[in-house]
C-alpha positions in Angstrom: 0.6 10.2 15.3 0.8 7.4 12.7 0.6 3.9 14.0 2.6 1.5 11.8 0.9 -2.0 12.0 3.6 -4.4 13.3 2.7 -7.9 12.5 6.1 -9.3 11.5 5.6 -8.6 7.8 7.1 -5.4 6.3 9.9 -2.9 6.4 8.8 -1.4 9.8 12.1 0.1 10.7 12.7 1.8 7.3 9.2 3.4 7.4 9.5 4.7 10.9 13.1 6.0 10.2 11.9 7.9 7.2 9.0 9.4 9.1 11.3 10.4 11.9 13.6 12.1 9.4 10.6 14.1 8.1 9.5 15.1 11.6 6.5 12.8 11.6 5.6 10.9 14.8 5.2 7.2 13.6 5.4 4.3 16.0 5.1 0.6 15.3 2.5 -1.4 17.2 1.0 -4.9 17.2 -1.3 -4.1 20.1 -5.0 -4.5 19.0 -6.1 -1.7 21.4 -3.6 0.8 20.1 -4.5 -0.1 16.5 -8.2 0.2 17.2 -7.7 3.7 18.6 -5.0 4.9 16.2 -5.3 8.4 14.6 -3.7 7.2 11.3 -2.5 3.8 10.2 0.2 2.5 7.8 -0.2 -1.1 6.8 3.1 -2.4 5.4 3.8 -5.8 3.9 6.3 -7.9 2.0 5.9 -11.6 1.0 2.8 -13.7 0.3 -0.8 -12.5 0.5 -2.1 -15.6 2.3 0.6 -15.6 5.0 0.1 -11.9 5.7 -3.7 -12.2 6.0 -3.3 -15.3 8.2 -0.9 -13.5 10.4 -3.2 -10.6 10.8 -6.0 -13.0 11.8 -3.9 -15.0 14.1 -2.7 -11.9 16.0 -6.4 -10.7 16.3 -5.7 -7.6 14.4 -8.4 -7.7 11.7 -11.3 -6.6 13.9 -9.3 -3.7 15.4 -8.3 -2.6 11.9 -11.8 -2.8 10.6 -13.0 -0.7 13.6 -10.4 2.0 13.0 -10.8 2.1 9.2 -14.5 1.3 8.5 -16.2 2.7 11.6 -13.9 5.5 12.8 -12.7 6.1 9.2 -9.2 7.0 10.1 -6.7 7.5 7.2 -4.9 4.3 6.3 -2.0 3.8 3.8 -1.2 0.3 2.5 2.3 -0.2 1.3 3.4 -2.8 -1.3 1.8 -6.1 -0.1 -0.1 -3.9 2.4 -1.9 -2.3 -0.6 -2.8 -5.7 -1.9 -4.3 -6.6 1.4 -6.8 -3.8 1.0 -8.5 -5.8 -1.8 -11.0 -8.6 -1.6 -8.8 -11.5 -2.7 -5.7 -12.4 -4.6 -4.8 -14.8 -7.3 -1.7 -15.6 -5.2 -3.8 -17.6 -2.7 -7.1 -18.4 -1.1 -7.4 -16.1 1.9 -9.9 -13.3 2.0 -8.5 -9.8 2.0 -9.6 -6.8 4.1 -12.0 -5.7 1.3 -11.6 -2.0 1.9 -11.1 -1.4 -1.8 -13.4 -2.9 -4.4 -10.7 -4.7 -6.2 -9.0 -8.1 -6.7 -5.2 -8.8 -6.9 -4.0 -10.3 -10.1 -0.6 -11.7 -11.3 1.4 -9.6 -13.8 1.3 -11.6 -17.0 3.7 -10.8 -19.8 3.9 -12.1 -23.4 6.5 -14.9 -23.8 8.3 -12.5 -26.2 8.6 -9.7 -23.6 12.1 -8.7 -22.4 10.5 -7.7 -19.0 10.6 -9.9 -16.0 8.3 -11.0 -13.2 8.7 -10.2 -10.4 9.1 -6.6 -11.4 12.0 -5.3 -9.3 13.5 -1.8 -9.8 12.7 1.9 -10.4 9.8 3.0 -12.6 8.2 6.3 -13.4 4.5 6.6 -12.4 1.7 8.5 -14.0 -0.9 10.1 -11.7 -4.4 9.5 -13.0 -6.2 12.1 -10.9 -5.6 14.5 -8.1 -5.5 12.8 -4.7 -4.1 13.4 -1.2 -0.8 11.7 -2.2 -0.4 12.7 -5.8 -0.4 16.0 -7.6 -0.8 15.6 -11.3 1.6 18.6 -11.8 4.4 16.4 -10.2 5.8 14.7 -13.3 8.6 12.2 -13.7 8.4 10.9 -10.2 10.2 7.5 -9.9 9.6 4.9 -7.3 11.1 1.5 -6.3 9.0 -1.6 -6.9 9.3 -5.2 -6.0 6.1 -7.2 -6.9 4.6 -9.9 -9.1 1.0 -8.9 -8.5 -1.1 -5.8 -9.0 -4.4 -4.4 -7.7 -7.2 -4.4 -10.3 -10.0 -2.0 -9.2 -13.6 -2.3 -10.2 -14.0 1.5 -10.3 -11.4 3.3 -12.4 -11.9 6.3 -10.2 -10.2 4.4 -7.3 -7.0 4.3 -9.3 -4.8 7.3 -8.5 -1.6 6.3 -10.4 -0.4 3.8 -12.9 2.8 2.4 -14.4 3.6 1.0 -17.8 5.0 -2.5 -17.4 4.1 -4.6 -20.5 0.6 -3.0 -20.1 -0.8 -0.2 -17.9 -1.0 -1.4 -14.3 -2.5 0.3 -11.2 0.2 1.3 -8.7 -1.8 3.5 -6.3 -5.4 3.6 -5.1 -7.6 5.9 -3.0 -11.2 5.6 -1.9 -12.4 7.8 0.9 -10.0 7.3 3.9 -8.2 4.3 2.3 -5.1 4.8 0.2 -2.5 2.3 -1.1 0.8 2.3 -3.0 2.4 -0.7 -4.7 5.9 0.8 -4.5 8.1 1.2 -1.5 8.1 4.9 -0.3 10.8 4.0 2.3 13.1 2.9 -0.5 12.3 5.7 -3.0 14.3 8.6 -1.6 12.9 12.1 -2.1 9.9 10.8 -4.1 9.0 8.4 -1.3 9.5 11.2 1.3 7.0 13.4 -0.5 4.4 10.7 -0.4 4.9 9.9 3.2 4.9 13.6 4.1 1.6 14.0 2.2 0.0 11.2 4.2 1.3 12.7 7.4 -0.6 15.9 6.6 -4.0 14.2 6.2 
């Protein structure tokens, strides 16, 4: 079973509905004991980095999450802001992130002459960088739905599993040991998102 961390920040219903459609048992929970003992975790998130981290701390969820991910090493998938929370910190605020990925979160900066906009909202094709549990490099022309102003900048290029071209090459998916993250919204990405969630369900 996948435990979807319910801390009031994220598209909980859409994620669990897609999982149910795929025949995956996924249940939301904000109970520290259930999160600490989970077999797999999805950490969703929308909104601001500082508010999300403060909410996790106020609800006493950081220690249970660390126990599950760092000590028991259960598979975890961060989605959108949830992927950014996997990093050490963000330019968006001053809170400390979970630090499960050696990375910092940086704002997307575009030249004044660019026709692109920030936040980046809409569909974009990704490019897998390497084989991973969630991405097969033979799967070309997969498009996902994004809504973000920040991206994860990894210390180690090997932690980057997929990128997008948006003014420059930006990381859009990470993986390190049992920790994975995607900047896009699988739950809004139709068949492409289903494939990613199904792959995570098989870990």
